[in-house]
N, C-alpha and C positions, 0 to 999 in steps of 0.2 A: 387643545393639543391632542392629536390623534396618536394613540399608543402604537398603532401598527406602523407609523412612520418612523419609529425608533428602531434601529437595527436589531437590538436584542429581542424585542417583542416580535418583530417580523420573522426572525430566525425561529423563535419558539412556535409561531403560528405555522411556519413551513414544516417544522418537525411534527406537530400535531396533525397537520394535513396528511403527511406521509403515513403516520401511524394509523389514521383513520382509513386511508386507502388500503393499507396492508390488512387491516382487520376485515374490510369488505372482501378482499380477495381470499383470505383464509376461510371466511364463512362460505364463500362460493365453493371453495375446495371441498369443504365438509359436505355441503349440500349435494355436490355432484360426485362424491367419492365412488358411488356404485354405478355411475354411468359408464358404459363400455367406451373405451377410447378417450376418456377425459384425461387431460394432462393438467396436473395442479400448477398453479401460477403463484408467483410471489413478487414482491417489489425488490428492485436492485438497490439495496441501501448503500452500496459502495458508490454508485453513480450519484446518489443524493448527497453523500458526504463530500464527494469531489465538488459538486455544485455549491455546497455550503462553504467550503474552504475558498472557492473562487469568489463567492459573494463577499466573504469577510475580507479577503485580500483587496477587492475593489473598493470596499467601504473605507479601508484604511490603507491608502497607498504607502508603500515602503515598509509595511510591517509584515512579519511572518507569523501566522497563527493569530490567536487571540491576544489582544493587548492586555497587559496587566491592569488591574483595578487599583487605583491609589486613593487613599482617604485624605481628606483635607481637614485641618483643624481650623475651625472658623472662630474659635475663642481660645484664649490662653489656658482656660481652666479645663479644656477637654483633654482626655487621655491621649497619649501618642498612639499612632497607628500600629506600631510594632508590639504593643502590649507591654507587659512588664509590671 
């Protein structure tokens, strides 16, 4: 089973890729800070967040936002999900 085929891990990979790209841009900004006319760049995280929300909505048609996680009791001796 490929973990990246699971939506949760694919979303984590996308987020880490974004953060890696942002780190690269920020290091370029620092390296070129004294270059005349250089304009610092950054990643548009709002566009990334919109894309992630769209991907989640496509993965779960009819749902809004992230679906809640529910726990299942596989044996009667297990504690209930609500605690207590």
